[in-house]
C-alpha positions in Angstrom: 20.0 20.6 -151.0 19.9 17.2 -149.8 20.9 14.4 -152.2 19.1 11.7 -150.4 16.4 11.6 -153.3 18.9 12.4 -155.9 21.8 9.9 -155.6 22.1 7.5 -158.2 25.1 4.9 -158.1 25.1 2.2 -160.8 27.3 -0.7 -161.9 27.9 1.4 -165.1 26.6 4.8 -166.2 26.5 6.0 -169.8 26.9 9.6 -169.6 25.4 11.8 -172.2 25.3 9.5 -175.4 24.6 10.9 -178.7 21.3 10.6 -180.4 22.6 8.1 -182.8 23.9 6.0 -179.9 20.7 6.0 -178.1 18.8 4.9 -181.3 21.2 2.1 -181.9 20.7 1.0 -178.2 16.9 1.0 -178.7 17.1 -0.5 -182.1 15.8 -4.1 -181.3 12.7 -2.4 -180.2 12.1 -0.2 -183.3 9.7 -0.7 -186.2 11.2 1.6 -189.0 9.0 3.4 -191.3 9.5 4.0 -195.1 10.4 7.7 -194.1 13.2 6.2 -192.0 11.6 7.3 -188.6 11.3 5.1 -185.5 8.2 3.6 -184.1 8.0 1.9 -180.7 5.3 0.1 -178.9 5.0 0.4 -175.2 3.4 -1.6 -172.4 1.6 1.3 -170.9 0.1 3.9 -173.5 -1.0 6.7 -171.4 -0.1 8.7 -168.3 -0.7 7.0 -164.9 -2.6 9.7 -163.3 -4.1 7.5 -160.5 -0.5 6.3 -159.6 1.0 9.8 -159.4 1.8 11.5 -156.0 3.5 14.6 -154.7 5.5 15.0 -151.4 3.7 17.8 -149.5 6.9 19.5 -148.1 7.4 23.2 -148.2 4.0 24.0 -149.8 0.2 22.9 -149.1 -1.1 20.5 -151.7 -4.2 21.3 -153.7 -7.4 19.3 -153.4 -6.9 17.6 -156.5 -3.2 16.2 -155.8 -2.5 12.9 -154.2 0.2 13.1 -151.6 2.8 10.6 -150.4 4.7 11.4 -147.1 8.2 12.2 -147.2 9.1 9.1 -145.0 7.4 6.7 -147.5 9.0 8.5 -150.4 12.4 8.1 -148.9 11.9 4.5 -148.3 10.9 3.9 -151.9 13.8 6.2 -153.3 16.2 4.2 -150.9 14.9 0.7 -152.5 15.2 2.1 -156.0 18.8 3.4 -155.5 19.9 -0.1 -153.9 18.2 -1.8 -157.1 20.2 0.4 -159.5 23.6 -0.3 -157.8 23.6 -3.6 -160.0 22.2 -1.9 -163.2 23.6 -0.3 -166.3 21.9 3.0 -166.8 22.0 6.0 -168.9 22.3 9.7 -167.7 21.2 12.5 -169.9 21.7 16.2 -169.2 19.8 18.6 -171.1 18.7 22.4 -171.0 15.1 23.4 -170.7 14.2 26.9 -172.0 16.3 29.7 -173.6 15.9 32.9 -171.6 18.6 33.3 -168.8 16.1 33.9 -165.9 14.4 30.5 -166.9 16.7 27.8 -168.1 16.9 24.7 -166.3 19.5 21.9 -166.2 17.5 18.7 -166.2 19.0 15.3 -165.6 17.4 12.0 -166.5 18.5 8.5 -165.1 17.1 5.4 -166.6 18.0 1.8 -167.2 19.5 1.0 -170.4 17.0 -1.4 -171.8 14.6 1.9 -172.4 17.1 3.9 -174.3 14.1 5.0 -176.7 12.9 7.1 -173.8 16.1 9.4 -173.7 16.2 9.3 -177.4 12.6 10.8 -177.7 13.4 13.2 -174.7 16.5 14.4 -176.2 14.6 15.4 -179.4 12.2 17.8 -177.3 14.9 19.9 -175.7 17.7 22.2 -176.6 21.5 21.8 -176.0 23.2 19.7 -173.6 23.8 20.9 -170.1 27.2 21.2 -168.6 27.5 17.7 -167.1 29.7 19.0 -164.2 27.0 21.5 -162.9 24.4 20.7 -160.4 21.1 20.0 -162.2 18.1 21.9 -161.1 15.7 18.9 -161.7 16.4 15.1 -161.6 14.1 12.3 -162.9 14.9 8.7 -162.0 13.3 6.2 -164.2 12.8 2.6 -163.8 10.3 1.2 -166.1 10.6 -2.4 -165.3 9.9 -1.6 -161.5 7.5 -4.2 -160.2 5.1 -1.6 -158.9 3.6 1.4 -161.0 4.0 4.7 -159.0 5.4 8.2 -159.8 6.0 10.6 -157.1 7.4 14.2 -157.4 9.3 15.9 -154.6 9.0 19.5 -155.8 11.2 21.1 -153.1 14.2 18.8 -154.2 13.2 19.1 -157.8 13.1 15.3 -158.1 10.8 12.7 -159.6 10.9 9.0 -159.4 9.1 7.2 -162.4 8.6 3.7 -161.6 6.8 0.5 -163.4 5.7 2.5 -166.6 7.4 2.7 -170.0 5.3 5.7 -171.3 7.4 8.4 -172.7 5.2 11.2 -171.7 6.0 10.6 -167.8 9.6 11.6 -168.4 8.8 14.8 -170.4 6.2 16.0 -168.0 8.1 15.2 -165.0 10.5 18.0 -165.9 7.8 20.3 -167.0 5.9 19.9 -163.7 9.1 20.9 -161.8 9.5 24.1 -164.2 5.9 25.3 -163.6 6.4 24.8 -159.9 9.6 27.0 -160.1 7.9 29.6 -162.0 5.1 30.0 -159.4 7.7 30.2 -156.5 9.3 33.0 -158.5 5.9 34.9 -158.8 4.8 34.0 -162.2 2.7 30.8 -163.3 3.6 27.7 -165.3 0.8 27.2 -167.8 -0.2 24.1 -169.9 -0.6 26.2 -173.0 1.1 26.8 -176.6 2.0 30.0 -177.8 2.2 31.6 -181.1 2.3 34.9 -183.0 0.2 36.2 -185.8 1.9 38.8 -187.9 -0.8 40.5 -189.9 -1.0 43.9 -192.0 -2.7 46.7 -190.2 -3.0 50.3 -191.1 0.1 51.2 -189.2 2.0 48.3 -190.9 2.8 44.8 -189.8 1.8 43.9 -186.4 2.5 41.0 -184.1 -0.2 39.6 -181.9 0.9 37.2 -179.2 -1.4 34.2 -178.4 -1.4 31.7 -175.8 -3.7 28.7 -175.9 -4.8 26.5 -173.0 -6.3 23.3 -173.5 -6.3 19.5 -172.3 -5.0 17.0 -174.6 -7.5 16.3 -177.4 -9.2 19.6 -177.4 -7.3 21.0 -180.4 -4.3 23.1 -178.6 -1.7 21.6 -180.7 -3.7 21.7 -183.9 -4.5 25.4 -183.4 -1.2 26.3 -182.2 0.6 24.9 -185.2 -1.8 25.9 -187.8 -0.9 28.6 -190.6 -4.2 30.1 -190.8 -3.8 30.0 -194.7 -1.7 33.1 -194.4 0.4 34.1 -197.2 3.2 36.6 -198.1 4.1 39.0 -195.5 1.3 37.9 -193.3 2.2 34.7 -191.4 1.7 32.6 -188.2 5.0 32.1 -186.2 4.9 29.1 -184.0 6.6 29.5 -180.4 5.8 26.7 -178.3 3.3 23.8 -178.0 3.0 22.3 -174.4 4.1 24.5 -171.5 5.1 28.3 -171.2 6.2 30.1 -168.0 4.3 33.3 -167.7 5.9 36.3 -165.8 3.9 39.0 -164.0 4.3 41.4 -166.9 2.8 39.1 -169.3 5.8 37.6 -171.0 5.6 33.8 -171.8 8.8 32.0 -171.7 9.3 28.8 -173.7 10.5 25.5 -172.3 11.1 23.1 -175.1 12.5 22.8 -178.8 10.5 20.0 -180.2 6.8 19.1 -180.2 5.0 16.2 -178.6 1.9 15.5 -180.7 -1.2 13.5 -180.6 -1.7 11.5 -183.9 -5.0 10.0 -183.8 -6.7 11.2 -186.9 -3.9 13.3 -188.4 -4.4 13.9 -192.0 -2.5 15.6 -194.8 -5.1 18.5 -194.5 -3.2 19.4 -191.4 -0.4 20.5 -193.5 2.3 21.6 -191.0 1.8 18.7 -188.6 1.6 16.1 -191.3 4.5 17.0 -193.2 6.7 17.0 -190.0 5.3 13.7 -188.8 6.2 12.1 -192.1 9.9 13.2 -191.9 12.7 11.1 -191.1 13.5 12.4 -187.9 10.1 12.1 -186.2 9.9 9.3 -183.4 6.8 7.7 -182.5 4.9 5.7 -179.7 2.0 3.2 -180.5 1.4 4.4 -183.9 0.2 1.8 -186.3 2.6 0.8 -189.3 1.5 -1.4 -192.2 3.5 -3.9 -193.8 5.2 -1.5 -196.3 6.3 0.9 -193.5 3.5 3.4 -193.9 2.2 5.2 -191.0 -1.5 4.7 -190.4 -2.8 7.6 -188.0 -6.4 6.5 -188.5 -5.7 2.9 -187.0 -6.3 3.0 -183.4 -6.0 -0.7 -182.6 -2.9 0.0 -180.4 -4.4 2.9 -178.7 -6.2 6.1 -179.5 -3.3 7.8 -177.7 -0.8 7.6 -180.2 2.0 10.0 -180.0 4.9 11.4 -181.9 8.0 13.7 -181.2 8.8 16.1 -184.1 11.9 18.2 -184.2 11.4 22.0 -184.6 13.5 22.3 -187.6 10.9 20.0 -189.3 8.1 22.4 -188.7 7.6 25.4 -191.0 6.9 28.7 -189.5 9.0 28.2 -186.4 11.9 30.4 -185.4 14.5 29.5 -183.1 13.1 31.9 -180.4 10.8 29.9 -178.3 9.7 32.9 -176.0 6.7 35.2 -176.5 7.4 38.7 -175.6 3.7 39.2 -174.7 0.5 37.3 -174.1 -1.7 39.9 -175.9 -4.6 37.1 -176.2 -5.2 34.5 -173.8 -7.4 31.7 -175.2 -9.0 29.0 -173.1 -9.9 26.1 -175.3 -12.8 23.7 -174.3 -14.6 21.1 -176.4 -18.3 20.8 -175.5 -21.4 20.3 -177.6 -24.2 22.1 -175.8 -24.5 25.6 -175.3 -21.0 27.1 -175.6 -20.7 29.4 -178.5 -17.6 29.1 -181.1 -16.0 32.0 -179.2 -16.8 34.4 -176.1 -14.7 37.2 -175.0 -14.2 37.4 -171.3 -13.6 40.0 -168.5 -10.5 39.4 -166.2 -12.6 37.8 -163.4 -14.5 35.5 -166.0 -10.9 34.5 -167.6 -9.9 33.5 -164.0 -13.1 31.6 -163.6 -12.7 29.7 -166.7 -9.0 29.0 -166.0 -10.1 27.4 -162.8 -13.1 25.6 -164.5 -10.6 24.2 -167.1 -13.8 22.5 -168.9 -13.1 20.0 -171.5 -13.6 16.3 -172.3 -11.4 13.5 -170.9 -9.1 12.0 -173.6 -7.0 8.8 -173.9 -4.0 10.8 -172.8 -5.4 11.2 -169.4 -7.7 8.5 -168.4 -8.5 6.1 -171.3 -11.4 4.6 -169.3 -13.3 7.9 -169.4 -12.5 9.0 -172.8 -15.1 11.5 -174.2 -16.7 12.3 -170.8 -16.9 15.7 -169.6 -14.1 16.7 -167.3 -12.7 19.7 -165.3 -9.1 20.2 -164.7 -7.7 23.6 -163.1 -5.8 25.5 -165.6 -6.3 22.5 -168.2 -3.3 21.6 -166.3 -2.8 18.1 -164.8 0.3 18.9 -163.1 -0.6 21.7 -160.7 1.7 21.7 -157.5 0.1 23.4 -154.4 -3.2 25.3 -153.9 -5.4 25.6 -157.2 -6.9 28.7 -155.8 -3.5 30.4 -155.5 -2.9 29.9 -159.4 -6.5 31.3 -160.2 -5.9 34.3 -158.1 -2.3 34.6 -159.5 -3.8 34.7 -163.2 -6.5 37.3 -162.3 -3.8 39.5 -160.9 -1.6 39.3 -164.0 -4.4 40.0 -166.2 -5.6 43.1 -164.2 -2.1 44.4 -164.0 -1.9 44.1 -167.7 -5.2 45.7 -169.2 -4.0 45.1 -172.8 -4.3 41.4 -172.1 -7.6 40.1 -173.8 -9.2 36.8 -172.6 -11.3 34.4 -174.6 -13.2 31.0 -174.6 -13.0 29.1 -177.6 -15.0 26.1 -178.2 -13.6 23.3 -180.8 -16.6 20.9 -180.3 -20.1 21.7 -181.5 -23.2 23.7 -180.5 -26.7 22.4 -179.9 -26.4 18.8 -180.1 -29.1 16.8 -178.5 -31.0 13.5 -178.9 -33.2 15.4 -181.5 -30.5 17.6 -183.2 -27.1 17.1 -184.6 -26.2 20.6 -183.9 -23.4 22.3 -185.8 -19.8 21.0 -185.7 -17.2 23.7 -185.0 -14.5 23.0 -187.5 -10.8 23.6 -187.2 -11.4 26.3 -190.2 -13.8 28.1 -188.2 -11.6 28.1 -185.1 -8.5 29.4 -187.0 -10.7 32.0 -188.7 -11.9 33.1 -185.3 -8.4 33.4 -184.0 -7.3 35.4 -187.0 -10.3 37.8 -186.7 -9.5 38.2 -182.8 -5.9 39.4 -183.8 -7.4 41.9 -186.7 -10.1 43.2 -184.4 -12.8 42.4 -186.9 -15.4 40.5 -184.7 -18.5 42.2 -183.5 -20.0 41.3 -180.2 -22.9 41.3 -178.2 -23.5 40.6 -174.3 -24.9 37.3 -173.4 -27.7 38.0 -171.1 -27.3 34.7 -169.0 -23.4 34.6 -168.8 -22.6 38.1 -169.0 -19.5 37.5 -171.3 -19.5 38.6 -174.8 -20.6 36.3 -177.9 -19.5 36.9 -181.4 -22.4 37.9 -183.6 -20.3 38.6 -186.8 -17.0 36.9 -187.7 -15.7 37.7 -191.3 -15.7 34.5 -193.3 -17.8 32.6 -190.8 -21.5 32.0 -190.9 -22.2 32.6 -187.2 -26.1 32.2 -187.6 -25.7 28.4 -187.5 -24.1 28.5 -184.0 -26.9 29.8 -182.2 -27.7 26.9 -179.6 -31.3 28.1 -179.4 -31.9 27.3 -183.1 -30.8 23.6 -182.4 -32.2 23.1 -178.9 -35.1 25.2 -178.5 -35.7 28.1 -176.0 -36.8 25.8 -173.0 -34.1 23.2 -173.6 -31.5 25.8 -173.9 -32.4 27.5 -170.7 -32.5 24.1 -168.8 -28.9 23.3 -169.9 -27.7 26.7 -169.2 -29.1 26.3 -165.5 -27.7 22.9 -165.1 -24.3 24.2 -166.3 -24.3 27.1 -164.2 -24.9 24.8 -160.9 -22.0 22.6 -162.1 -19.8 25.4 -162.5 -20.8 27.1 -159.2 -20.2 23.8 -157.4 -16.9 23.4 -158.9 -15.7 26.9 -158.0 -17.0 26.3 -154.4 -14.3 23.6 -154.0 -11.8 26.4 -154.0 -13.0 28.9 -151.0 -9.7 30.9 -151.2 -10.5 32.3 -154.6 -11.1 35.9 -155.1 -14.9 36.2 -154.5 -15.2 38.1 -157.8 -14.0 35.1 -159.7 -17.1 32.9 -158.4 -19.4 35.9 -158.9 -18.6 36.2 -162.4 -20.1 32.9 -163.3 -23.9 32.8 -163.8 -24.9 36.4 -163.5 -28.3 36.1 -164.5 -31.0 33.8 -163.3 
């Protein structure tokens, strides 16, 4: 592999400093909480999606991906390398993943004034890599660069992050590369959390593996890390929160050790997350701290995209194993407020369709200027590299080849909201109960005559009668919204003509 994009020669390189050393380097930028944890305030407070590009060498870019030519990228890389020759930088080598088939050596280079970023990144991964081995992925990070631009060269496993000091760009640069590598190996890299529900059945304790898709702000982390109020021998076991690498046989391999959480609105009622977030080893970006050192997760004056990194050993119900032996249940989380029921059961073609639709709302983690607006993102994954249709077709093939894999659409928003009706909110308690009853097999279903998927008519512990959208909207408005949504969905799917025809046909089966 050519080193022209990867080479870094600096005035001084601090190689693999300890966690304590990195925190000390970043101390002047730290606000320390009464718990002993560190809080930092950044200039850039969300991902710079509009400034992110891929180099389309060795693959065809997708229609949703901004491209930069290899020559332009090479010229910019050269200028960065020239700048770094006079700088003092940090180099950090860490392993991503545990499974021998998908463990990647990741190497970060960053200028020393931003030691807080490798300090946070170190907390999300496992053991140090062999510093003498060749890295699989390299990210070169210069936050003080005068132009904000991020470009990834997937075939070289290299990302340049320039002009932004937001930690999420560092973390996602390596995950993007791992997802691309998984696809090249015949699987899929998925923006999804994973967990196991261990429940008592007639034949004894049974483990059911879940993966949960969802854009930031839809409740993916909350649901992935929820205990479902289980007790005793029944329990939830958290595997992974952000990205999993799915193999053709349905195994989902983990990537990270720690968790990167969105802190807005975090309350003590979210027991697992809250306890971890108020521990001494948590690290925060852009979270308010009062004069006595108390974290204030309700204060969004800095940004509504406050973030935290929490260590795995601070989260109850996690094991050291980050891999999921099998994705028995595949759940696509959306957050809408109209005609989408709390849960629907999908056939394989519908599952691939909802994967491509990636329906949700925009949050401050993506484009803060559009927060709250309807959004579609293929695979609920802003980091897809290559043709989007290829990913939908591959997911379809995996689900068809693994007939025991069941797929669901889960709405975490509301049902039946209109100018005349407040509708019915779908609470976290409802969503966690639905997931538990999916695992227990206790939900009763009926076919929706318009969409063709199955909707829940009975969920133990949940009053499903209040979630009939016709009850809130009326029959005419319900029909109108369904028709509009069908047209929107078909228009979106038509952007990807290479999709298996059955995927598009599965949406709006009735007129």
